[in-house]
C-alpha positions as CSV (number, residue, x, y, z in Angstrom):
1,X,-136.3,54.8,285.1
2,X,-134.8,58.3,283.8
3,X,-136.8,61.4,285.4
4,X,-136.9,62.4,281.7
5,X,-138.8,59.4,280.7
6,X,-141.4,59.4,283.6
7,X,-143.6,62.2,282.8
8,X,-144.0,61.3,278.9
9,X,-145.0,57.9,280.6
10,X,-147.8,59.7,282.9
11,X,-148.3,61.4,279.9
12,X,-149.1,58.3,277.9
13,X,-151.6,56.5,280.1
14,X,-153.2,59.7,281.0
15,X,-154.0,59.9,276.8
16,X,-155.2,56.3,277.1
17,X,-157.5,56.4,279.8
18,X,-159.2,59.2,278.0
19,X,-159.1,57.7,274.2
20,X,-161.0,54.5,276.0
21,X,-163.6,56.7,278.0
22,X,-163.5,58.9,274.9
23,X,-164.2,55.2,272.7
24,X,-166.6,54.3,275.2
25,X,-168.8,57.6,275.1
26,X,-168.6,57.4,271.1
27,X,-169.9,53.4,271.3
28,X,-172.7,54.7,273.5
29,X,-173.9,57.7,271.0
30,X,-174.1,54.7,268.3
31,X,-176.6,52.3,270.5
32,X,-179.1,55.2,272.0
33,X,-182.7,53.7,271.0
34,X,-181.4,50.0,270.7
35,X,-180.9,50.8,266.8
36,X,-177.2,49.7,266.5
37,X,-176.2,49.7,263.1
38,X,-172.3,48.7,262.3
39,X,-169.7,50.4,264.2
40,X,-166.7,52.3,262.0
41,X,-166.8,52.8,258.5
42,X,-165.8,51.2,255.4
43,X,-162.7,50.3,254.2
44,X,-160.3,48.8,251.5
45,X,-157.0,47.1,253.5
46,X,-154.8,44.3,253.0
47,X,-154.5,41.7,255.4
48,X,-150.8,40.4,256.7
49,X,-151.3,37.4,253.7
50,X,-151.7,39.9,250.9
51,X,-155.5,39.5,250.9
52,X,-158.1,42.3,250.4
53,X,-159.9,42.8,253.4
54,X,-163.0,45.3,253.9
55,X,-165.6,46.4,257.0
56,X,-167.9,42.8,256.1
57,X,-164.6,40.6,257.4
58,X,-166.3,43.0,261.0
59,X,-169.8,41.7,260.0
60,X,-170.2,38.5,259.6
61,X,-168.9,36.9,263.0
62,X,-168.1,38.7,265.9
63,X,-164.4,40.4,266.4
64,X,-162.0,41.5,268.5
65,X,-159.9,43.7,266.6
66,X,-156.3,45.5,268.1
67,X,-155.3,48.8,266.9
68,X,-151.0,48.4,267.5
69,X,-148.0,48.4,265.7
70,X,-144.9,46.4,265.3
71,X,-142.2,48.6,267.0
72,X,-144.5,49.2,269.9
73,X,-142.4,48.0,273.0
74,X,-144.7,47.0,275.8
75,X,-148.2,47.5,275.0
76,X,-148.5,45.6,271.6
77,X,-147.1,42.2,272.5
78,X,-148.3,41.9,275.9
79,X,-151.9,42.5,273.9
80,X,-151.7,39.8,271.0
81,X,-149.6,37.6,273.9
82,X,-152.8,38.0,276.4
83,X,-155.4,38.4,273.2
84,X,-154.0,34.6,272.0
85,X,-154.1,33.3,275.1
86,X,-157.4,34.0,275.5
87,X,-158.9,32.8,272.4
88,X,-156.8,29.6,273.8
89,X,-158.9,29.3,276.6
90,X,-162.1,29.9,275.3
91,X,-161.4,26.3,273.3
92,X,-164.5,25.3,270.9
93,X,-166.5,28.3,272.6
94,X,-164.5,30.5,270.6
95,X,-164.0,28.7,267.1
96,X,-166.4,31.4,265.3
97,X,-164.7,34.9,266.9
98,X,-162.6,36.7,264.6
99,X,-159.4,38.3,266.0
100,X,-157.3,41.0,264.5
101,X,-154.3,43.2,264.6
102,X,-154.7,46.6,262.9
103,X,-151.6,48.6,262.4
104,X,-151.7,52.1,263.0
105,X,-148.3,52.7,262.0
106,X,-148.6,51.5,258.0
107,X,-145.4,53.7,257.3
108,X,-143.2,50.9,259.0
109,X,-145.6,48.1,259.0
110,X,-146.6,46.6,255.7
111,X,-147.7,43.0,255.3
112,X,-144.5,41.1,255.3
113,X,-143.9,43.1,258.8
114,X,-147.3,42.2,259.8
115,X,-146.9,38.3,259.1
116,X,-143.6,38.0,260.4
117,X,-144.3,39.8,263.7
118,X,-148.1,38.5,264.4
119,X,-147.5,34.8,263.2
120,X,-144.7,35.0,266.3
121,X,-147.4,35.3,268.3
122,X,-150.9,34.1,267.1
123,X,-152.0,31.3,264.4
124,X,-155.2,33.0,265.4
125,X,-154.6,36.8,265.0
126,X,-155.1,38.3,261.2
127,X,-152.6,41.4,260.7
128,X,-154.2,44.0,258.7
129,X,-152.2,47.0,256.8
130,X,-152.9,49.4,254.0
131,X,-152.1,52.8,251.9
132,X,-151.6,55.3,254.8
133,X,-154.1,57.5,253.6
134,X,-156.7,54.8,254.1
135,X,-155.3,54.0,257.4
136,X,-156.0,57.3,258.7
137,X,-159.2,57.4,257.0
138,X,-160.0,53.9,258.7
139,X,-158.9,54.6,261.8
140,X,-160.8,58.0,262.5
141,X,-164.1,56.1,261.3
142,X,-163.4,53.9,264.2
143,X,-162.6,56.7,266.9
144,X,-159.3,55.2,267.0
145,X,-156.7,57.7,268.6
146,X,-153.0,57.5,267.0
147,X,-150.6,59.9,266.8
148,X,-146.7,59.9,265.6
149,X,-144.1,61.0,268.8
150,X,-140.7,61.8,267.7
151,X,-138.0,60.0,270.0
152,X,-134.3,60.9,270.3
153,X,-132.1,59.9,267.0
154,X,-134.7,61.1,264.4
155,X,-136.9,57.9,265.1
156,X,-140.4,58.2,266.9
157,X,-142.9,55.8,268.3
158,X,-147.0,56.0,268.2
159,X,-149.2,57.1,271.3
160,X,-152.6,54.7,270.2
161,X,-155.8,53.4,272.0
162,X,-154.8,50.3,274.1
163,X,-158.3,48.6,274.2
164,X,-159.5,45.7,272.3
165,X,-162.6,46.6,270.2
166,X,-165.5,44.3,270.7
167,X,-167.7,43.8,267.7
168,X,-170.8,41.4,267.5
169,X,-171.4,39.7,264.0
170,X,-173.3,42.1,262.8
171,X,-170.8,44.7,263.3
172,X,-172.0,46.2,266.2
173,X,-169.9,47.6,269.3
174,X,-169.9,45.2,271.7
175,X,-167.4,46.7,274.4
176,X,-163.8,46.9,274.9
177,X,-161.4,45.2,276.8
178,X,-158.7,47.4,278.8
179,X,-155.5,47.2,278.8
180,X,-154.4,45.3,281.5
181,X,-157.9,44.0,282.7
182,X,-158.3,41.4,284.6
183,X,-157.6,38.1,282.3
184,X,-160.8,36.3,284.0
185,X,-162.7,39.4,283.0
186,X,-161.6,39.4,280.0
187,X,-162.4,35.5,278.5
188,X,-166.0,36.1,280.2
189,X,-166.4,39.4,277.7
190,X,-165.2,37.3,274.6
191,X,-167.4,34.3,275.9
192,X,-170.5,36.9,275.5
193,X,-168.9,37.9,272.4
194,X,-168.5,34.5,270.6
195,X,-172.6,34.6,271.4
196,X,-173.7,37.6,269.8
């Protein structure tokens, strides 16, 4: 790894840790007094299959939601692969649990791109994309950090929240699975989520 990339990597890790803490803090504020309502905000987006999707999809079954992008070099493909493996490990226990991969880069991640990317990893995870303005509003409403970062050659990458969000069957915040979390712990969290 070049000496020039090391400081960028350290900054990215710090940003992800701070973002995860902020998400947990925001979610805990919604549960004060035990009157937890649905987490997030209304939205109208599109699945990787070209079908409309709204926040209602997160409110009838428990859901695991990961926010990322298809040009991500490591975190997103690793997390999607792990999430698919955890779902397989759950077997019948997880049959009613939905899983989503929501893009933070809708400019490059149209429905066809999302379908090709997600389908290479899983038949259980549904990709979600949409108009950039609608995506930005949805990300803000779900307290997701995402920022475009220029790289050499005029291209860009995305800094983003790297946790998997867990929502119960009423859409309430149930917790997160951190990037790099122990696989056994992640599966246990999904087992508890599936019963919610």
